[in-house]
N, C-alpha and C positions, 0 to 999 in steps of 0.2 A: 303623445309619446308613443302610443301603440302603433300609430300609422307610420311613424318614422322607422321603428324597428322592423315593421313588415316590409317597407320599401327597401331597407338595408339588406334584409334576407334575400329579397328578389334580386337585388343588384349583385350580391355575392354569388347566388346560384347562377346568374347569367355570366358572370365573370369566370366561374369555374367551368361552365359549359364551353365557353370560348377557349379557355385554357386547354381543355382536353383536345380540342380540334387541332391545336398547334403542336402538341407534344405527342410523339409516337412512343410506343413501348420500347422500341429499339433505343431511342434516345435516353429514356429513363434507366434502362439496364446499363447502358454505357456510362451514364453519369454515376450510377451506383458502383460499378466496377472501378471507375476512376477514383472515387472517394476511398474505396477499400485499398487500392494500390497506393494512394497517397498516404493513408494512415500507416500501412505496412512499411513504407520507406521512412516515415518519421520515427518508427519504433527502432530503427537501426542506429539512431543518434544516441549519444551519451547524455544521460540526465542525472540530476541529483534530486532525490525525493525522500520523503519521510515514510518509512515502512514499519509496520508493527512486527515484532518478533516475540514469539512465545518462548520463555526461558524457564527451565526447571533446574534449581540448584538445591541440593540436599533435601529433596522432597517438597520444596517450596516452588510453586508454579506461579509465574506472573508474566505480564506483557510489558514490554519496554518499546518505546518508539525510538527508532534509530534513523539517523540521516545516512542514506546509502547512495552510492554512485554506481551506475551501471548502464548498460544498454536498455532502451525502452522496453524491449520485449522481455528482458530479464526481470525488470521491476514489475511489469504487468503479471508475469508468470509467478513471481513471489507472492504478489497480493492475491491472485486467484487460486493458486494451487499450493497453498502452504502445506508443508509435510508434517507439521506437528511441532511440538516443543523441542527446543535445543536443550538436550540434557547435558549438564555440566557437573563435574565433581567439585568438591570443596578445594581440592588441590589445584584446580584450574583457574580459580579466581582468588583475589586477595580480599580478606574480610577484616574488619575492625569492629570491636564491641561498640554498641550504640551508647551514646552519651545520655539518652533519654530513657530507653526501655531496657530493663535488665533481661538478659537471656536472648536479646536480639542483636543482630549484626548488620553492618552496612557493607555492601559490596563496593569495591573500588570500580568506578566507571571505566577507567582505562583498562583494567584487567578483564572486565566483562566485554569491552569492545574487542580486545584481542581474541578472547575465547570465541566470540560469535563470528569474528572474521575468519577464523580457522575453519569453522563449520559451514560458512556460506562463501564458497569460493567464487560463485558467479557475481556476487555483489561486493563492492568495497565499502565496508562500514566506516563512515567518517566520524560519527559520534553517537553516543547513546543518550537517551533522555533520562528523566527522573527515575530513580530506582527506589523500590520499597525496602524497608528493613525486613530481614528474614529471621525466623526463629530457628536456631540450630541447637539441638539437644547435646550432642557429643562433639566437641571441638578438639581435634587432634593437634 
């Protein structure tokens, strides 16, 4: 078994040595630039993706997964350079009392989707994921 792995290592080393003879640095740089340019052109297409959005409503902060549509570079920018939580007031979302927990409220997904859409103009929010119940002390 050891002899086989030793021969295999020699074969791989010989193959890599011959591979280096045929590839020039100019070719490798050109290949890298072609891959970068291809990736950049793909980012200009419209995609639908699931993106996390931090939301703060009445002092309750939580993360909700949203299905969003936008250009590839907008989706990548949203994932890499998040600005922080989207702060919403109680008057911007519809809430109903929880049937299970006293003092907790359930946010309407449709109203939250609309409120997030207004704040994120670069992405079109198609739907929001599962929402937690939030505790609200003073309900007006």
